[in-house]
N, C-alpha and C positions, 0 to 999 in steps of 0.2 A: 527437353532438358537432358543433360548428360546423366548416365546411369549413376555414376559417383560424382555428383555435382561439386562436391567439396574436395575432390582428389585432383592431383596433377600428374600427368604422364609426360616425361621427356622423351621425345622421338628423335632418332638420328639414323644415319645409314652410311654406306661408303660408296654408293653409286652416284651421289650428288643430289642437290636439292631439286633438280628438274626430272629426276628419274621417275618413271611411272610407278615403281614399286612403293616408294615412300608416299607418293601422293594418293595412291589407292589405300594405303594403310591409314593415312591421316583421315580420309573420308570415313572409314569404318570406326576408327578410335574416337572420332569426334562425338559419337553417341555414347561413349563410355565415361569420359572424364574431360576435364580441361586439358588442353595440349600446349606444351612448349616444344616447338620443333627447332632444332639447331642442326643443320646438315652442311656437309662440305659444299662449297660453291662449284665444284667440279668432281669428276670421278676420282675416288681415292681407293680403288680396289687393291687388295693385297698389300696394304701398308702396315698390316699387323697392328701392334699396340704402340705405334709411333707417336711421339710428342714433338711439338715444335719448340725449340729452344733458341734458335739463332736468328730469328726475325720476328717482328711483331705480327700479331694476328688481327685481322679486320673482320668486322661483322656488319651486315646490312640487313634491313628489314625486307622481307618478301611480302608478307601478309599480316595484318592485325585485325582480328575479329573478336566478337564477344568472348568466345571460349577458346580462341586459338591465337598464338603468336608464333610466327614462322620467320626464322632468321637463316641466312646463309653465312658461312664462315670459311675463310681461305685456309683453314688448317685441316688436320686429320680428324677422323671420327672420335678419337680419344680427346683431342682438343675441344671438339664440339660438346662432348659430355661435360668436361670440366668448366668451360665457359658458361654452359647452360646452368649448371648447378651454382656456380660461385659468382656469376655476374648478371645473369638475365632473369633471375627470380629471387625473391626474398624468402621463399619457403623451400624446403627440401622436397624434390619430387617424390611421389609415392611409388613410382614405377618408371623404369627405363625400357623402352622397346626400340630395338635397332633393326632396320630392314625397310621393306622386304627386299632382300638381296636378289639380284638377277643371277641365278645359278646356285647350286647347292653349296653348303659348307659342311662337308662330311669328313670323318676321319681326321687325318693330320692337317687338313686344310684349315682347321680352326686356328692353327697357330699363325697363319698368314692373313687371315680374314680381318679386314677393318670392321666389318659388320659384327663379328663375334667379339672382337677386341673392345668395341664400344660397350657391349654388355658386360664384359670382364671388368672394365673400368667402373661401371656402375656397382658391381659387386665389391670392388675395392673401396668404394665410397660408402658401402653399407646400404645400398638401395637395391631392392629386388629388381632383377633385370633379365631380359630375354632377347636373343637374336632370332630373327625369322628369315628363312631363305626359301626360295622356290626353285626346285630342281630342274631348271631349264634355262638355256641361253637364247632360245629361238623365239623372240618376241612373245613372251608368255603372258597369259591372262592372270593377273594377281588377285582376282576377286575372291576365290575360295581361300587362298592363303590369308588375305586380309580379314575375311570373316572369321576364320579360325583364330587369328591373332587377337581379334577383339574379344572372343570368348575366353581365351587364355588370359588376357589382360584383366578381365573381370575376376577370374579365379585367383590370380596373383594378388590383386588388390584386396581380396577377401582373406586369403590364406598366407600370403607372404612366402618367403623362402628361408632356409637355414643360413646362418652366417657363412659367407664365402662361397655360396652356391649360386650359379646362374644357369639359365636354360638355353640350349641350342635347339631350335625348332626347324625342321626341314619338311617341306610340303611337296608331295609328288605333283608334277605338272601334267595332270590328267583331268578329264571332266569330273566335276564334283561327285557325280553319281558313281564314279569308278574308284573313288578313294575307299580303301578297305579298312577304315578305322584308324585308330591311334595306337602307337606302340612306344613304351618307355624303353629306351635303348642305351647301350654302351657305345662309346666312341670306337669306331672301327679303325683299321689301318689302311692308309692310302697306298696305291701303287702308282708311282710316277714314271713317266717316260719323257724326262726333261732333256732338252737340248740347249746348248749355248752356241749360238751361231756367231762366228767371227767374220767381220767384214772390214773393208778399208775405205776411209772417207777420201774426198778429192785431194786432201793434203797429205795423203798416204799415212794417216794415223789409224791404228786399229780401233774398232769399236765392236760392241757385242750386244746381241739380243738374247734375252732369256725366253725360250719358247718350248714347244713340245706339245704332245697330246694332252687333253684334259685328263686329270687323274681319275683312276678307277679304284675300286676296292673290292675285296672278296666279300660276297654276301653271306658272312658267317651269322648263324642264328643269334639273335639278340643284339646285333649291331645296327647302327644307323644306316649303313649301306644296305643291309638286308631288308630293313623296313621300307626304304624307298624303292628297292627292287620289287617289293610286293605291293606297291601302291598304297602303303600306309604312311601316315604322318609320323615322323620320328621326333621324339622329345628326349633329349639327352641332358641330364643334370651334370654340369661341369663344375669343377672346384678350383679355387685359386691355387691351392698347394700342388706343386709338381713332385713333392718329395715321395720317394719310394721307401716308406719308413721301415718296412720289414727287411730291407736290404742293409740297413745300418749295422745290425749285429754281425752279418757276414763280413762286411768291410773291416770290422774291428779285428778279424782274424788275419788280416793281410800283413800285419807286422809293420805298418806305416808309423813312423814316429819322427820327432824332430828334437834335437838336443837330448836324446835319450829320455824324454819325458813320456810318461805312460799315456797310452791311448785312452780317450774318454768317450 
């Protein structure tokens, strides 16, 4: 029986419903609670927090079992979360788990990640949420990351999260006995070596590829990059608000106004 037999976890990802990461995650979470899985029907990496507005979304059943309903959706991870909450269940999920992503989501990459954005959407909807990523692109083994995600799911079902907070979890892709513990971290800063390659198609029209090396980050103490570099699991509490509140008072000294009305 599930550990929390009366609880419901909504699971999604951005690598698609057939990705090994989400299927390993489902296997481990099935021992924790009832599962509603709504995942993109194909890879949707790097779509960020995108929503589908200009064409209808379609959903089809992949599996239905006693404690599991698994659907594929032709939308984004954020679409999957919203359809799951508002159309595929009559109860509000107790937790949202997004992943397990193939490759890390560290530093500024969280702004591009569909995996992280699904957890962000969960926080917007007032549901405790976490994104889980494995820091490897080379046919990784998701077992350790899935096992840790199941442990974290139990913790979140017990303790919850503050309003507007969601977790970004990154697991080093090493043998489980080489993982050097868990670190609660800050979001680091990414170093990008991006390229935009211009080519010409057979009709002599320009087209472009966004490419370049995978991003890196400085392993500054206390950051997610440093934790992964030290083979530690990184757990970063992210927040919905991007506002740099302490900068507002300085901006008030800039003399910006309109129609001579005072700055407030």
